[in-house]
Structures are given as structure tokens and as C-alpha cells.
LONU-874200 format. One line per field, with one value per residue (C-alpha): residue number from 0; residue in three letters; z, x, y. Coordinates in nm, 3 decimals, always signed. Layout:
% LONU-874200
n: (NUM | ...) $
res: (ala | ...) $
pz: (Z | ...) $
px: (X | ...) $
py: (Y | ...) $
% end
This chain:
% LONU-874200
n: (0 | 1 | 2 | 3 | 4 | 5 | 6 | 7 | 8 | 9 | 10 | 11 | 12 | 13 | 14 | 15 | 16 | 17 | 18 | 19 | 20 | 21 | 22 | 23 | 24 | 25 | 26 | 27 | 28 | 29 | 30 | 31 | 32 | 33 | 34 | 35 | 36 | 37 | 38 | 39 | 40 | 41 | 42 | 43 | 44 | 45 | 46 | 47 | 48 | 49 | 50 | 51 | 52 | 53 | 54 | 55 | 56 | 57 | 58 | 59 | 60 | 61 | 62 | 63 | 64 | 65 | 66 | 67 | 68 | 69 | 70 | 71 | 72 | 73 | 74 | 75 | 76 | 77 | 78 | 79 | 80 | 81 | 82 | 83 | 84 | 85 | 86 | 87 | 88 | 89 | 90 | 91 | 92 | 93 | 94 | 95 | 96 | 97 | 98 | 99 | 100 | 101 | 102 | 103 | 104 | 105 | 106 | 107 | 108 | 109 | 110 | 111 | 112 | 113 | 114 | 115 | 116 | 117 | 118 | 119 | 120 | 121 | 122 | 123 | 124 | 125 | 126 | 127 | 128 | 129 | 130 | 131 | 132 | 133 | 134 | 135 | 136 | 137 | 138 | 139 | 140 | 141 | 142 | 143 | 144 | 145 | 146 | 147 | 148 | 149 | 150 | 151 | 152 | 153 | 154 | 155 | 156 | 157 | 158 | 159 | 160 | 161 | 162 | 163 | 164 | 165 | 166 | 167 | 168 | 169 | 170 | 171 | 172 | 173 | 174 | 175 | 176 | 177 | 178 | 179 | 180 | 181 | 182 | 183 | 184 | 185 | 186 | 187 | 188 | 189 | 190 | 191 | 192 | 193 | 194 | 195 | 196 | 197 | 198 | 199 | 200 | 201 | 202 | 203 | 204 | 205 | 206 | 207 | 208 | 209 | 210 | 211 | 212 | 213 | 214 | 215 | 216 | 217 | 218 | 219 | 220 | 221 | 222 | 223 | 224 | 225 | 226 | 227 | 228 | 229 | 230 | 231 | 232 | 233 | 234 | 235 | 236 | 237 | 238 | 239 | 240 | 241 | 242 | 243 | 244 | 245 | 246 | 247 | 248 | 249 | 250 | 251 | 252 | 253 | 254 | 255 | 256 | 257 | 258 | 259 | 260 | 261 | 262 | 263 | 264 | 265 | 266 | 267 | 268 | 269 | 270 | 271 | 272 | 273 | 274 | 275 | 276 | 277 | 278 | 279 | 280 | 281 | 282 | 283 | 284 | 285 | 286 | 287 | 288 | 289 | 290 | 291 | 292 | 293 | 294 | 295 | 296 | 297 | 298 | 299 | 300 | 301 | 302 | 303 | 304 | 305 | 306 | 307 | 308 | 309 | 310 | 311 | 312 | 313 | 314 | 315 | 316 | 317 | 318 | 319 | 320 | 321 | 322 | 323 | 324 | 325 | 326 | 327 | 328 | 329 | 330 | 331 | 332 | 333 | 334 | 335 | 336 | 337 | 338 | 339 | 340 | 341 | 342 | 343 | 344 | 345 | 346 | 347 | 348 | 349 | 350 | 351 | 352 | 353 | 354 | 355 | 356 | 357 | 358 | 359 | 360 | 361 | 362 | 363 | 364 | 365 | 366 | 367 | 368 | 369 | 370 | 371 | 372 | 373 | 374 | 375 | 376 | 377 | 378 | 379 | 380 | 381 | 382 | 383 | 384 | 385 | 386 | 387 | 388 | 389 | 390 | 391 | 392 | 393 | 394 | 395 | 396 | 397 | 398 | 399 | 400 | 401 | 402 | 403 | 404 | 405 | 406 | 407 | 408 | 409 | 410 | 411 | 412 | 413 | 414 | 415 | 416 | 417 | 418 | 419 | 420 | 421 | 422 | 423 | 424 | 425 | 426 | 427 | 428 | 429 | 430 | 431) $
res: (met | lys | arg | ala | phe | arg | gln | pro | gly | phe | thr | arg | leu | tyr | ala | gly | leu | thr | thr | ser | met | phe | gly | asp | ser | val | met | leu | val | val | leu | ser | met | trp | val | lys | thr | ile | thr | gly | ser | asn | ala | leu | ala | gly | leu | thr | phe | phe | phe | met | ile | ile | pro | ala | leu | phe | ala | pro | leu | leu | gly | ile | trp | ile | asp | arg | val | arg | arg | arg | pro | leu | leu | val | trp | gly | his | leu | ala | ser | gly | ile | gly | val | leu | pro | leu | val | leu | val | arg | gly | gln | gly | gln | val | trp | val | ile | trp | ala | val | ala | met | met | tyr | gly | ala | ser | phe | val | ile | leu | pro | ala | ala | leu | asn | gly | leu | leu | lys | glu | leu | val | pro | glu | ala | met | leu | val | asp | ala | asn | ser | ser | leu | gln | thr | thr | lys | glu | ser | phe | arg | leu | phe | gly | pro | leu | val | gly | ala | leu | leu | phe | thr | trp | leu | gly | gly | trp | ala | val | ala | val | val | asp | ala | ala | ser | phe | gly | leu | ala | ala | ala | val | ile | ala | thr | ile | pro | val | his | glu | glu | arg | pro | glu | arg | glu | glu | ser | his | phe | trp | his | gln | met | thr | ala | gly | leu | arg | his | leu | ala | arg | asp | arg | val | leu | glu | his | thr | leu | ile | gly | phe | gly | leu | cys | ile | leu | val | phe | gly | phe | ser | glu | ser | val | val | tyr | ala | leu | leu | asp | gly | phe | asp | lys | pro | ala | thr | trp | val | ser | ala | ile | val | thr | ala | gln | gly | val | gly | ala | ile | gly | gly | gly | leu | ser | ser | ser | ala | val | val | arg | arg | val | gly | glu | val | ala | gly | cys | val | ala | gly | leu | ala | val | ala | ala | val | ser | ile | leu | val | met | ala | ala | ala | gln | gln | phe | ser | val | val | leu | ala | ala | ala | ala | val | met | gly | ala | ala | met | pro | leu | met | met | val | ala | phe | met | thr | leu | leu | gln | arg | arg | thr | pro | gln | ala | ile | met | gly | arg | val | ser | ala | ala | val | glu | val | val | met | gly | val | pro | gln | ala | ile | ser | leu | ala | val | gly | ser | leu | leu | val | val | ile | leu | ser | tyr | arg | thr | ile | leu | ala | ile | met | gly | val | val | thr | leu | leu | ala | ser | ala | tyr | ile | val | ala | met | leu | arg | gly | gln | ile | leu | glu | asp | ile | arg | arg | pro | phe | ala | asp | gly | pro | glu | val | thr | ala | val | asp | pro | ala | leu | asp | pro | ala | leu | asp | arg | ala | leu | asp | arg | val | val | val | pro | thr | pro | leu | glu | pro) $
pz: (-8.221 | -7.894 | -7.712 | -7.932 | -7.779 | -7.392 | -7.471 | -7.406 | -7.677 | -7.991 | -7.952 | -8.006 | -8.309 | -8.449 | -8.439 | -8.636 | -8.852 | -8.927 | -9.035 | -9.263 | -9.427 | -9.475 | -9.732 | -9.877 | -9.967 | -10.147 | -10.323 | -10.434 | -10.665 | -10.794 | -10.876 | -11.174 | -11.256 | -11.338 | -11.537 | -11.730 | -11.748 | -11.908 | -12.111 | -12.221 | -12.283 | -12.023 | -12.051 | -11.919 | -11.630 | -11.587 | -11.598 | -11.289 | -11.026 | -11.195 | -11.141 | -10.754 | -10.741 | -10.866 | -10.567 | -10.444 | -10.631 | -10.369 | -10.100 | -9.944 | -9.929 | -9.747 | -9.535 | -9.410 | -9.304 | -9.205 | -8.923 | -8.780 | -8.677 | -8.410 | -8.552 | -8.383 | -8.509 | -8.867 | -8.867 | -8.798 | -8.992 | -9.245 | -9.225 | -9.256 | -9.563 | -9.778 | -9.686 | -9.858 | -10.124 | -10.230 | -10.236 | -10.590 | -10.739 | -10.684 | -11.031 | -11.219 | -11.510 | -11.770 | -12.038 | -11.998 | -11.648 | -11.620 | -11.494 | -11.190 | -11.131 | -11.169 | -10.974 | -10.724 | -10.747 | -10.737 | -10.327 | -10.269 | -10.366 | -10.141 | -9.865 | -9.921 | -9.822 | -9.543 | -9.380 | -9.349 | -9.250 | -8.933 | -8.840 | -8.863 | -8.618 | -8.375 | -8.370 | -8.199 | -7.931 | -7.842 | -7.894 | -7.731 | -7.972 | -7.925 | -8.001 | -8.358 | -8.557 | -8.355 | -8.409 | -8.781 | -8.805 | -8.707 | -8.885 | -9.227 | -9.087 | -9.070 | -9.390 | -9.615 | -9.467 | -9.602 | -9.951 | -9.799 | -9.873 | -9.984 | -10.307 | -10.327 | -10.162 | -10.390 | -10.685 | -10.574 | -10.452 | -10.815 | -11.003 | -10.770 | -10.706 | -10.907 | -10.780 | -10.643 | -10.355 | -10.258 | -10.269 | -9.979 | -9.811 | -9.814 | -9.757 | -9.411 | -9.269 | -9.331 | -9.153 | -8.844 | -8.819 | -8.776 | -8.488 | -8.276 | -8.376 | -8.222 | -7.863 | -7.845 | -7.516 | -7.607 | -7.467 | -7.841 | -7.775 | -8.048 | -8.290 | -8.291 | -8.566 | -8.698 | -8.819 | -9.115 | -9.480 | -9.623 | -9.860 | -9.572 | -9.403 | -9.702 | -9.837 | -9.453 | -9.512 | -9.832 | -9.678 | -9.386 | -9.665 | -9.857 | -9.518 | -9.347 | -9.580 | -9.479 | -9.594 | -9.886 | -10.058 | -9.909 | -10.071 | -10.442 | -10.413 | -10.366 | -10.635 | -10.878 | -10.760 | -10.828 | -11.116 | -11.276 | -10.980 | -11.168 | -11.475 | -11.293 | -11.282 | -11.643 | -11.700 | -11.462 | -11.706 | -12.024 | -11.778 | -11.727 | -12.110 | -12.170 | -12.017 | -12.091 | -11.731 | -11.665 | -11.553 | -11.155 | -11.205 | -11.058 | -10.718 | -10.673 | -10.811 | -10.490 | -10.259 | -10.308 | -10.248 | -9.964 | -9.808 | -9.825 | -9.675 | -9.363 | -9.317 | -9.414 | -9.146 | -8.887 | -8.944 | -9.009 | -8.679 | -8.585 | -8.900 | -8.869 | -8.493 | -8.610 | -8.886 | -8.885 | -9.145 | -9.399 | -9.422 | -9.434 | -9.710 | -9.903 | -9.807 | -9.935 | -10.252 | -10.363 | -10.222 | -10.460 | -10.794 | -10.769 | -10.728 | -11.025 | -11.251 | -11.191 | -11.282 | -11.633 | -11.640 | -11.524 | -11.792 | -11.569 | -11.364 | -11.092 | -11.132 | -11.111 | -10.793 | -10.583 | -10.688 | -10.639 | -10.261 | -10.204 | -10.316 | -10.132 | -9.839 | -9.962 | -9.925 | -9.561 | -9.485 | -9.706 | -9.547 | -9.204 | -9.240 | -9.407 | -9.217 | -8.927 | -9.068 | -9.142 | -8.786 | -8.585 | -8.765 | -8.804 | -8.518 | -8.461 | -8.511 | -8.902 | -8.918 | -9.200 | -9.382 | -9.410 | -9.492 | -9.754 | -9.904 | -9.915 | -10.145 | -10.338 | -10.378 | -10.442 | -10.659 | -10.939 | -11.039 | -10.979 | -11.203 | -11.505 | -11.428 | -11.465 | -11.733 | -11.946 | -11.783 | -11.975 | -12.272 | -12.307 | -12.211 | -12.570 | -12.735 | -12.546 | -12.376 | -12.013 | -12.044 | -12.113 | -11.927 | -11.584 | -11.694 | -11.716 | -11.324 | -11.161 | -11.264 | -11.224 | -10.902 | -10.808 | -10.910 | -10.653 | -10.389 | -10.503 | -10.474 | -10.143 | -9.984 | -10.191 | -10.072 | -9.682 | -9.677 | -9.342 | -9.215 | -9.272 | -9.061 | -8.783 | -8.758 | -8.722 | -8.487 | -8.241 | -8.087 | -8.186 | -7.889 | -7.841 | -8.103 | -8.360 | -8.184 | -8.182 | -8.432 | -8.485 | -8.639 | -8.961 | -8.893 | -9.224 | -9.144 | -9.016 | -8.638 | -8.566 | -8.738 | -8.544 | -8.212 | -8.337 | -8.453 | -8.102 | -7.981 | -8.199 | -8.239 | -8.579 | -8.615 | -8.786 | -9.149 | -9.136 | -9.472 | -9.677) $
px: (+20.331 | +20.484 | +20.435 | +20.683 | +20.965 | +20.873 | +21.000 | +21.364 | +21.630 | +21.404 | +21.481 | +21.785 | +21.696 | +21.490 | +21.783 | +21.996 | +21.764 | +21.720 | +22.077 | +22.037 | +21.725 | +21.874 | +22.147 | +21.897 | +21.679 | +21.997 | +22.097 | +21.756 | +21.702 | +22.083 | +22.060 | +21.835 | +21.933 | +22.254 | +22.208 | +21.942 | +22.275 | +22.526 | +22.317 | +21.996 | +21.779 | +21.434 | +21.421 | +21.790 | +21.658 | +21.356 | +21.589 | +21.796 | +21.608 | +21.465 | +21.772 | +21.726 | +21.446 | +21.599 | +21.749 | +21.349 | +21.331 | +21.552 | +21.424 | +21.325 | +21.660 | +21.810 | +21.472 | +21.561 | +21.933 | +21.811 | +21.555 | +21.851 | +22.084 | +21.952 | +21.879 | +22.034 | +22.433 | +22.204 | +22.107 | +22.428 | +22.664 | +22.364 | +22.473 | +22.873 | +22.795 | +22.575 | +22.791 | +23.122 | +22.842 | +22.820 | +23.167 | +23.221 | +23.041 | +23.313 | +23.503 | +23.153 | +23.354 | +23.143 | +22.857 | +23.100 | +23.060 | +22.679 | +22.722 | +22.861 | +22.547 | +22.357 | +22.564 | +22.508 | +22.140 | +22.131 | +22.350 | +22.060 | +21.842 | +21.941 | +21.991 | +21.571 | +21.533 | +21.776 | +21.770 | +21.328 | +21.316 | +21.581 | +21.369 | +21.054 | +21.236 | +21.371 | +21.046 | +20.887 | +21.118 | +21.161 | +20.797 | +20.464 | +20.212 | +19.999 | +20.239 | +20.371 | +20.151 | +20.300 | +20.640 | +20.582 | +20.406 | +20.740 | +20.923 | +20.777 | +20.676 | +21.047 | +21.149 | +20.890 | +20.974 | +21.327 | +21.136 | +21.098 | +21.465 | +21.755 | +21.647 | +21.736 | +22.023 | +22.147 | +22.086 | +22.296 | +22.563 | +22.532 | +22.467 | +22.830 | +23.035 | +22.933 | +22.828 | +23.096 | +23.019 | +22.667 | +22.793 | +23.030 | +22.771 | +22.522 | +22.854 | +22.893 | +22.498 | +22.553 | +22.838 | +22.707 | +22.374 | +22.542 | +22.750 | +22.379 | +22.233 | +22.502 | +22.455 | +22.009 | +22.048 | +21.826 | +21.873 | +21.793 | +21.778 | +21.962 | +21.728 | +21.686 | +21.780 | +21.505 | +21.519 | +21.283 | +21.307 | +21.499 | +21.201 | +20.980 | +21.227 | +21.251 | +20.848 | +20.734 | +20.710 | +20.472 | +20.326 | +20.122 | +20.100 | +19.857 | +19.703 | +19.585 | +19.276 | +19.405 | +19.766 | +19.652 | +19.437 | +19.580 | +19.888 | +19.706 | +19.530 | +19.940 | +20.027 | +19.781 | +19.890 | +20.278 | +20.169 | +20.176 | +20.353 | +20.718 | +20.573 | +20.693 | +21.055 | +21.050 | +20.719 | +20.847 | +21.112 | +20.904 | +20.664 | +20.953 | +20.978 | +20.684 | +20.681 | +21.055 | +21.160 | +21.531 | +21.607 | +21.714 | +21.371 | +21.214 | +21.350 | +21.095 | +20.795 | +20.991 | +20.994 | +20.644 | +20.594 | +20.771 | +20.537 | +20.218 | +20.401 | +20.415 | +20.070 | +20.001 | +20.269 | +20.191 | +19.809 | +19.868 | +19.885 | +19.521 | +19.352 | +19.495 | +19.391 | +18.995 | +18.949 | +19.172 | +19.513 | +19.254 | +19.145 | +19.427 | +19.576 | +19.202 | +19.248 | +19.621 | +19.523 | +19.257 | +19.394 | +19.696 | +19.536 | +19.332 | +19.624 | +19.809 | +19.486 | +19.550 | +19.806 | +19.780 | +19.526 | +19.765 | +19.834 | +20.061 | +20.381 | +20.160 | +19.906 | +20.159 | +20.358 | +19.961 | +19.893 | +20.222 | +20.191 | +19.887 | +20.023 | +20.260 | +20.044 | +19.898 | +20.176 | +20.283 | +19.919 | +19.959 | +20.276 | +20.192 | +19.908 | +20.040 | +20.388 | +20.164 | +19.901 | +20.256 | +20.386 | +20.099 | +19.997 | +20.300 | +20.520 | +20.875 | +21.047 | +20.929 | +20.951 | +21.256 | +21.086 | +20.749 | +20.885 | +21.074 | +20.822 | +20.632 | +20.943 | +20.892 | +20.517 | +20.580 | +20.960 | +20.792 | +20.521 | +20.737 | +20.998 | +20.770 | +20.637 | +20.987 | +21.072 | +20.707 | +20.701 | +21.084 | +20.921 | +20.577 | +20.722 | +20.904 | +20.584 | +20.331 | +20.256 | +20.294 | +19.958 | +19.834 | +20.082 | +19.956 | +19.576 | +19.644 | +19.818 | +19.542 | +19.277 | +19.430 | +19.549 | +19.143 | +19.096 | +19.343 | +19.153 | +18.834 | +18.969 | +19.059 | +18.737 | +18.528 | +18.706 | +18.801 | +18.456 | +18.406 | +18.734 | +18.746 | +18.402 | +18.515 | +18.849 | +18.580 | +18.372 | +18.653 | +18.887 | +19.256 | +19.422 | +19.204 | +19.360 | +19.325 | +19.115 | +19.293 | +19.318 | +19.414 | +19.736 | +19.758 | +19.862 | +20.032 | +20.313 | +20.627 | +20.675 | +20.918 | +20.668 | +20.365 | +20.609 | +20.632 | +20.279 | +20.123 | +20.261 | +20.127 | +19.768 | +19.614 | +19.252 | +18.934 | +18.898 | +18.545 | +18.349 | +18.239) $
py: (+0.806 | +0.920 | +0.564 | +0.353 | +0.570 | +0.491 | +0.117 | +0.091 | +0.051 | +0.214 | +0.543 | +0.441 | +0.208 | +0.563 | +0.685 | +0.450 | +0.413 | +0.773 | +0.858 | +0.557 | +0.647 | +1.027 | +0.807 | +0.678 | +0.963 | +1.084 | +0.821 | +0.621 | +0.915 | +0.963 | +0.602 | +0.610 | +1.006 | +0.938 | +0.620 | +0.951 | +1.172 | +1.021 | +0.758 | +0.995 | +0.739 | +0.672 | +0.321 | +0.294 | +0.554 | +0.318 | -0.040 | +0.110 | +0.006 | -0.308 | -0.433 | -0.282 | -0.637 | -0.855 | -0.974 | -1.037 | -1.324 | -1.493 | -1.419 | -1.736 | -1.849 | -1.471 | -1.558 | -1.943 | -1.691 | -1.418 | -1.646 | -1.847 | -1.550 | -1.276 | -0.949 | -0.632 | -0.859 | -0.881 | -0.508 | -0.420 | -0.605 | -0.575 | -0.170 | -0.153 | -0.419 | -0.189 | +0.125 | -0.082 | -0.191 | +0.242 | +0.291 | +0.118 | +0.420 | +0.662 | +0.452 | +0.589 | +0.867 | +0.805 | +0.556 | +0.300 | +0.197 | +0.225 | -0.207 | -0.025 | +0.196 | -0.130 | -0.394 | -0.184 | -0.108 | -0.457 | -0.481 | -0.206 | -0.462 | -0.726 | -0.444 | -0.395 | -0.798 | -0.847 | -0.478 | -0.528 | -0.821 | -0.801 | -0.477 | -0.658 | -0.912 | -0.673 | -0.419 | -0.782 | -0.806 | -0.453 | -0.343 | -0.435 | -0.551 | -0.267 | -0.077 | -0.187 | +0.057 | +0.405 | +0.206 | +0.215 | +0.548 | +0.693 | +0.557 | +0.517 | +0.917 | +0.982 | +0.778 | +0.995 | +1.350 | +1.287 | +1.375 | +1.677 | +1.766 | +1.438 | +1.465 | +1.764 | +1.711 | +1.436 | +1.604 | +1.952 | +1.723 | +1.486 | +1.831 | +2.043 | +1.743 | +1.418 | +1.092 | +0.977 | +1.196 | +1.043 | +0.781 | +0.904 | +1.046 | +0.774 | +0.502 | +0.739 | +0.690 | +0.350 | +0.338 | +0.514 | +0.351 | +0.066 | +0.226 | +0.314 | +0.009 | -0.215 | -0.006 | -0.134 | -0.359 | -0.601 | -0.975 | -1.155 | -1.568 | -1.780 | -1.874 | -2.243 | -2.472 | -2.639 | -3.029 | -3.076 | -3.112 | -2.788 | -2.701 | -2.683 | -2.447 | -2.241 | -2.230 | -2.109 | -1.757 | -1.898 | -2.100 | -1.851 | -1.581 | -1.875 | -2.013 | -1.695 | -1.538 | -1.189 | -1.146 | -1.368 | -1.120 | -0.811 | -0.937 | -1.069 | -0.726 | -0.484 | -0.688 | -0.595 | -0.260 | -0.357 | -0.531 | -0.146 | +0.135 | +0.038 | +0.249 | +0.490 | +0.431 | +0.499 | +0.693 | +1.003 | +1.098 | +1.103 | +1.352 | +1.579 | +1.545 | +1.651 | +1.954 | +2.062 | +1.998 | +1.814 | +1.517 | +1.682 | +1.799 | +1.449 | +1.577 | +1.832 | +1.548 | +1.335 | +1.616 | +1.738 | +1.360 | +1.445 | +1.772 | +1.462 | +1.233 | +1.417 | +1.448 | +1.061 | +0.964 | +1.162 | +1.043 | +0.715 | +0.524 | +0.695 | +0.550 | +0.266 | +0.236 | +0.359 | +0.154 | -0.135 | -0.238 | -0.427 | -0.087 | +0.153 | -0.061 | +0.008 | +0.345 | +0.419 | +0.222 | +0.426 | +0.790 | +0.634 | +0.594 | +0.909 | +1.086 | +0.923 | +1.000 | +1.366 | +1.383 | +1.171 | +1.473 | +1.807 | +2.038 | +2.229 | +2.107 | +2.280 | +2.065 | +1.705 | +1.857 | +1.835 | +1.575 | +1.404 | +1.573 | +1.345 | +1.030 | +1.058 | +1.083 | +0.749 | +0.584 | +0.615 | +0.515 | +0.189 | +0.076 | +0.121 | -0.077 | -0.359 | -0.346 | -0.313 | -0.654 | -0.827 | -0.807 | -0.848 | -1.215 | -1.381 | -1.534 | -1.460 | -1.815 | -1.718 | -1.336 | -1.323 | -1.625 | -1.425 | -1.123 | -1.241 | -1.372 | -1.084 | -0.980 | -1.261 | -1.215 | -0.816 | -0.817 | -1.029 | -0.791 | -0.529 | -0.692 | -0.748 | -0.386 | -0.248 | -0.433 | -0.345 | +0.020 | +0.084 | -0.050 | +0.134 | +0.461 | +0.389 | +0.361 | +0.532 | +0.892 | +0.951 | +1.049 | +0.688 | +0.505 | +0.723 | +0.637 | +0.312 | +0.312 | +0.463 | +0.240 | -0.062 | +0.114 | +0.145 | -0.199 | -0.352 | -0.165 | -0.267 | -0.604 | -0.621 | -0.467 | -0.746 | -1.045 | -0.916 | -0.680 | -0.884 | -0.788 | -0.464 | -0.423 | -0.711 | -0.423 | -0.115 | -0.237 | -0.451 | -0.195 | -0.222 | -0.291 | -0.595 | -0.758 | -1.073 | -1.399 | -1.723 | -1.954 | -2.289 | -2.437 | -2.583 | -2.953 | -2.995 | -2.773 | -2.953 | -2.983 | -2.721 | -2.437 | -2.637 | -2.494 | -2.122 | -2.095 | -2.225 | -1.919 | -1.704 | -1.506 | -1.497 | -1.371 | -1.576 | -1.545 | -1.372 | -1.494 | -1.209) $
% end
């Protein structure tokens, strides 16, 4: 991972993003905890995350705009807007203001579409392709390691002073991140405005994902997994109820995930370099599935925490592998729209999952829900292996640094997109 820090500008980008990651780690667990505390409802607490993913449904429109602006200014202004957006939480005093928490959750959801898409584009400007996995691994390891103390800090601030204090800390972290990122020395050309039909521009990201067989099947596997992953936002509080733990103990589970995430994050770069991005996604899904099934069967809370740590190790591996796969197989000119399209492909099943999870937690035991999650996640992993086993074998045989082979561009694309894709290197799909 050290190689990425030798690239001009990456250290400042890392420093800026680290501050906002800390703010996120303090705030995100507090949002649902806050709703649970003032309403007493597991379902309403889980519904908080449903509001957070609503903006993903409008991601294609945001993607067009992202591809029309330079990435560094977008990251700066996006962080400033996010900091201002959390401040209304200082007004929350009771159950009558739950809607304020949900409104801020929607704002967070919008930032989760815009900021990662802008970051993907900026990374391609700052870091050579062969080092993208190192950059992604560094950022993901840091993000996940904040689980060690971020949620505990958030829970302590929430218990001691109230949610308003958490909001102030989060807003400050966004402001500091914006200030640091603004100093990154990078020259970005203003993106050329495309003259093609608006519909062609808006769907460019989805068409790229559908045309690239590896991205297509990897996303389908992830989509299957996400159809059940959202259950966790509601079931975690039912699990705590089952072990007679208060809602604030969710921070202990998240912290346990952070412990595992450090190991997973530190090793993810080496794993992806050795076996390739697709196999890295498969391995992460399989490990996560096993850990969920262990949670479902656990009779002691210590076993739940141990399983959470194992799941924490799987998450950065999945994310590093997938983000590197996406960045390497996508041209810079449509990176915003492809990133936004991914948000749609993952956001729709996540929205369904969160809504269904809020219902299931009322009618099923948490053990049954966790068992469903584990089995479906295993099936998602098996699907990717079945559809892309040829690609996995090719990745394992081919050194990572060699990169993918050149393939032809689909002539059905609009001319502006043709010119962009002429400059991208895309691996030739292998039949299983």
C-alpha cells in the first residue's frame, strides 16, 4: 500500500478523506440508534437506512452532472455541503423530530452517490492504474479501522451530551476534509460537453456495465447479496434484544467489525494482486456468509462479536476488489455515470432489503433472518464463480501488473462515448 503514497497529491487526499471518514464513523451508527432510543422501534430504526439509500434511485441524473465537472472541486464543495447538511440534527429533541433525522439520512445518501463517484475519477487522475488497488486498500483499511473507536465515540457523545454534539463533530470533519482536499496539486482538464441525446448520456453508465460481462455478473452477484444485507439494519437491534443488551451495544458489534477490518484491509491489496479482483469479491462474499451463519447459531454474545470481526475482515476485501475492478474497466469520461449506475444497481435491491427487513423483524426471529442472509450470500458467491470461472482462472494465471487486454468498442454507442471508450483498456471476457 505504501506505493500509492509516493504519488503526488495522494497523501493530501488520504488525509482529507480520513477526517470525513472519522466523522462518518461517529455519526452513521448514531442515526439509527437515535431513532431507536426516542421511538423504541426496531423497525423505525432500520427504516432510517432506507431513507439513506433513496438518493441512489436518482443516481443516473447525478452521474451526468458529475462527468461534466472537475473532480477535485466537486469533492471540496460536496464535503462542505455535507457538513452543512448534518447541522439540522441539533434541532432534534424528541419523537416529533424523527423526520429531521430521516431528512439528514437522505442528505447522507446523496453524498454517498456524489462523493465516491468524484473520488473514483480523481484517483484515476492521481494514481497509475497498477497502483489503484494500493490506493483503494489504503482508504478502505482506514475507513474500516475507524470502527474500532468511531462508533464508541459516537455512542459516548450521544449518551453524554446528545445527538447534537455528534452532528457538530461530523460537520467539522466534513469542513476540515474540504480544506485539505482543496490544496491537492492536480491539473484537471475541463470535461468536454457531449452533444448526444440526453437519454444516451444518462444511460451510458448502465450500458457500459451491461456490455462488460465481468462487471455485469459481478454486480448481479452483489445485487443478490444486497437483497438480504439490508436486513441487518433492523435485525441487529432484535439480536441485541435477544441477548438483553441495550441499543447502544450496537457500537460494540461495529467495533468488533473494525478489529477484523484492519486485518482484512491490510491484506486485501496482496490478495487482489494474487488472485484478481473477481476472485477477491467471491472470497469476501463467502467469508461474510459463513460469519452471518455463525451469528445465527450463536448462543453467547462473545461468539456474535467474534463472527462480527470475521465479517469485518471480509468487507474491505470485497470493496477493494470491486472498486479496483470498476476503476480499471471504466474510462475516465464516464466514470461518474458508471459509479452512479452502480449505485442504482445496488441501491434498488438495498431499498427493497431495508423495507423488507423492517417487516421481517416483526414476524420472524433474528436467527431465522440471519440464516436467510447467510444462505443467500453463499448463493451470490456461487453465482459469480459459476458465471466467471474462466475469468477467475485467467486472473490467477496472469500477473496483476500485466493488466487487461484490449477489446473492441461497441459501435452502437454515441460518438462522444465512442471516443472515450477508444482510450480505455477492457479485458476480453472469457467463456466459462
